[in-house]
N, C-alpha and C positions, 0 to 999 in steps of 0.2 A: 789459224783458220780465217778463209776468205771471209766476210761478211756478205751475206746472201739473202735477200728479203724476198725472190720473187722465185718460183717456181711451179713447173707442171707436171703432172704426176696423172697416171693412166690406172683406175682401179676397176678390179673384175669380181665382182660376188660370186661365189659359189653355184654350182648347178646342182637341182634338185635331183635326188635318187630315182632309180628306175624302180618302177612297181614291180612284184614278183606275179608270175602265174604258175598256181601250184594247187593239189588236190590230195586231200587225206585220201591214204592208201592203207589201211590198218585192218589187221584179223577181226572178222564179226563184226565190221561197219560197213554195211552193203552202200549205205548213201554217205559217204563222206564229206562231199561238197568241196568246194573251193577255200582254201586257207592262205592263199598268197598275201604278203606283208606289203605295208606301203612303204617307200623310199625316203629315205632322209632328208632334210631340210638342207640347203647350201648355206654356207657360212657367210655372215654379212661383214662388211668393211668400216669399219670407223676411225675417226680421226679423235685422237686424245690429246690435251693439251699438259703438257709436264713443264716444271722448273726446272732450271738449270741448263737449257738449251736456249740460245740465243741468235740461232740462224736458220736457215733453211740449207744449209749447203750439203747436208748428208742426201739431200733428193738430187744433186747432180749426179750421183753414179747410180742409185736405184730409182727408176722412172715408173717401174711397173709394178703393182701390187696385187696380187688375186688370192683368195680365199679360198678354203677348203671344199670340194665337192661333198655332197651327201651320198652316202652309200645306198645300193640298191636293196628292196626287201627281200625277203627269202620266206621260204615255206614256213608253216607252222604258225601262221600268223607272227613271224619275226619281222617287226621293223628295222628298216637300214637307220644307221648311225647318222644323225645331224654333222655335218661340216664344222670344223671350229671357226669362231667369228676371228678375223684380223683386226689388230688394232696396232693402227700407225701414230707413232707419237710425233708431236710436233710443238713448236715453242708457243706461249702464252702471247697471245695477242695476234694468233693466226686467222685471219679470214679465209673462208673456202668459195670458189666461184665455179659452175658448172661452164664450161667452154661453148659448149655446142648451144645451150639454151639460154645462156647469159642469166643464170638464177643464182642467187646468193643464197649458199646452202646453209651458212651458219657462220657466227664469230665467235672464235675462242678466246674468251678474257679471263677466266679463273683458271686456277689449276684442277686438274681431276675433270672438267668439263670436257666431254666428248658428243660425236654426233654422229651419225649415221649417213655414210656417203654412198653407200651401194648396197641394197637388198639383196639376201640370198634367194635362190630359186626354191618354190616349194616342189617338197617330193612328190612324186608320182603315185596313184593309187596301184595297190594290187588288185586281182580278180575278185578278192570277197567283196569288195567294195561295189561291184556291179552286179552280185547276186539279187535276184528278184523271184518273184512267185511265176514268171514266164520263162525265167532264164537261170535255169538251177546249176549250168555249168558253165559259167561266162569264162571269154577267153580273152578278154579284153584287158587292158592295164595302162598306166598312165607313165610316159616316159621322163617326166620331171621337167619343171619349167626352168628355163636359164635365169642366172642371175643378171643384175643390174651391173652394165659397162659404162663408165665415164671419166672422162677426161677433164682433170681439175687445176684451176688455176690457185695455188697458195700463195698469198698475200701476206706479209709480215707487218705489222704496225705495233711499235715499240710501247712499251707500256711507261710513260712518265707523267708527271705532274705538272712539269711547266717545259715549254718549248722555246726557243731560241731562233730568232730569225733576223734575216738582215743581208745586205751586201755584203760580197765576199771583202774580207780584210775590215769587216767590223769592229770584231773583237769578240767574236763568240766564244772561239776555241779558250781564247785569254781568260774569259770572264768564267767558264767552266773549270778550267785548271785552277783556277784563285778559289773558288769555291768549293771544290770536292777534290776527289785525290784520281779524278780522270787525267790523263795526258796526252790528248790528241796533239797532233803534228801541228806547231805554230812557228810561221815563218812569214817574210815580208813581201810576198807576191799573192795572188789572186788565187782562189779555190785552192788553198791548202788544204780544205777538209773536203775529201771526195766521199766519205761516207761516214753515217751518223754515228754519233758519240753519247753515250750515257755517265752521268755522273749522280752519286749520292750527295745531298747538301746536307750536313749537320747543322742545326741551328742551336738544338741544346740537348738537354738528357730526353731520350725518347721521343726527339722532335726533329724529322727529316723529311725531305721530300727529293723524289728523282728531277733532276733536270737532263732535256735533250738538246742536242746541237746537231743540226743540219748543215750540209754544204749551203753556202751563199745564193739567193737568188738574185738575179738581175733583170732588167725590165725586157718583156719579150719571153721569161722563161716558159708560159705556158705555150708559146709556138715552139719551143725546144732551144732557147736560146742559154746559152752555158751549160748547166748539167740538167737543164729542164725543172718540171716540177714534181717529178717522180718521188723525189724524198719528203715530199710536203705530206703524205699519209700518215708519216710517222710524229705529225702533231696534231690527228684528229681526235687523239685519245686524251690530249693535255687539257687541263682546266684553266690555264692562263697563259697568254703568250707575252714573251718579251722582245721588242722589237728594238734592237740596238741599231744605233745612229752615230756615224763617226761625225763628230764635232767640225773637225778638221781634215778634210780629205787629202791625201796626197796629191789629187788631179786637182790644180787651181779651178779649172772650169766644172767641178762638180758641184752639185745644190742639194745639200742634205734633205731639205724639203721636197724638191722634186723628186729624188730616191726614194723617200719614205712613203710618198703617194704611190709611185709605181709599185712599190712592194706588197701596199695595200690594194691595188688593183688584181696583181698577179694571185694574191689570197682570194679575190671573189671570183677570180676566173677559174680556178682549180674547185672549190667548194663553198657555197654560200653559208652553211653551216660553220667553217672554221673560219670565214670572215668574220662571223657575228662573236665569236669566243672573246672574250676580257682580253684585252690587249694594250701592255704598259709600253710607255716610250722609257728606254734606257738611254741617254747620252752618254759615249763612251769617250776616252781619251782625253779627260777634262786635265790630264798632267802635261799635256802640249801648252797650255796656256798659263796666264795666272789666275788665281782663284776668282778677283772679282770679272776679269774678260771671261772667263769658261762661263760663269752664271749668265751673263750677261747674253753671251751667244746662245747659251742654252734657252734663257726667254725667248729670245728672238725666233729661235727655232719652233717653239711651242707654239707663239702666237701666230707664225706665219701658218703652221699648221691647223690652226682653229682647236688644239685639242685639249679640252675638258679632264681627261683623267689622269690618274697618277703618273709622275713622271718623276724620272730620278738623273741625278748626274754622277757619274762615278768613274772611276779610272781602273780598269783590268789588269793592267800592268804594275800599279803600285796597290791595289787592293782598297785606294779610298772609296768608302761609300757603297763597298760591294756587301758587306756584314749588315747594313743597313737594309740594302735591297732583298737578303735573304730573309731579313725578320719581317717586312712587310710581307713578302710573298707566303710565309709561314703562316703571317696571321690569316692571311686572305682564305689560304686553304683550309686551315682550320675552320672558319667561318666567323672568325671576330670580325666588328667592325674597325675599319681602317682609320685612322684618325685624321682629322679634317685637315691638317696641315703637312698630310703624307707625301707633296708634292715639293716640300721644302724641307722634308726631313735630310737630305743628303746634301742640298746646296745651300753655301755659305750664305750667311744674312747680310743682303746689301739692303739700300734704303728702299727699293721698291719691292723687295721680300718682307722685310717687314712690316710695310705696310699694309701688303695683303694680308699679312699674318695676323695682325693688330686689329684688321676689319674681319675676318674670320672669327676672334676669339670674342669681339664685341657682341657678334651676333650670337655666339652659344651661351653669351652671359646674360641674353635675354631671357626674362621667366617667362615660361607657358602663360597659356591662358587657362588654364585648369590650376597652375599654380599661384596665378594672381587672385583667381577668384577663390582659392582656399586662403590666401593670407588676408583677403577683405577683411573690414569691419564686419561682425556678425551684427543680423538685424535685431533690434529689441523685441523680446518675447511678450506675446499678448497674454495679459492677465485672464486666468480661467474664470470662466460664467459663473456665478452664484446662482445655485437652483432654489426656487422657492419650495416651502415645506407644504404650500396648501394644493 
């Protein structure tokens, strides 16, 4: 089934039933009066999120949905039957927007969650509702109100904990295939990934997270360059972003630092909240260089970007450093504090790395103020004052 993450549908709620005009005609009842019943209410339209559906492809064929109309009332105070509500099932992670009013109606992020997108019309009154002291035989009735009609835009945002972003051929698909059972298309040409991919990364027993891979971004994606930024919405629900950088791009004129800054700029253009998410640097393809040269190159990139957060040096092709990366992500998602030397957890220990690591450990070994006060020599106790008996 083709992956479809956008769809437009038209929903029509049911119309309220017509009220009845009726009078009692019974033997030995000279003043029967009106007894027309009300019409039934029209059915409403709901969207319900369910598991097991991963695409909006079903809405390519069925684009119009109508709920049942209410039945009309009848004599002897019989009310009309209400129309059945219509429940449309959609994937978990679907957001709904009214195209005409540009109003966001809801965001379905949990299984079983539902929202009403079109309210059914109210049934019309029968003539018994119009009876009064001055109008003993009313012949008025209500025709029933029409149901709401809306044109909706459905947008699917995948549910994932971790999102991968970077330039085309940065190694995102290779990384997700190395960490999970996902099998995305991998080739040596740009824009190999045309649709988002999901993979479940297992770190240990009952410890796993979902990783999302989207097509690569290039500078000017916000203006429509490449595949644009239409797939960035799939990263809006993630908790942490992994920014993959190719430390040795095939183009000799390419600058990894400038490209990384361009990707960050495209995030800010798309959504400021997405740009503020935790973003870790993952410097990939370390297998193309010697270990010492790879770490020196990685440190050079990190310093040029003036980046102070966690960064990792990995090789998606050989798997070097990928398990350490997955373990650090799992600790972050579980709320555990990352170690102080997380940036050195994967890179080999050179002289520069060792010096920075020793400085970090030396700071952590300093006792806190409260601890020094606790271990200080206690003051001499004062002798109790003697009281006189007089």
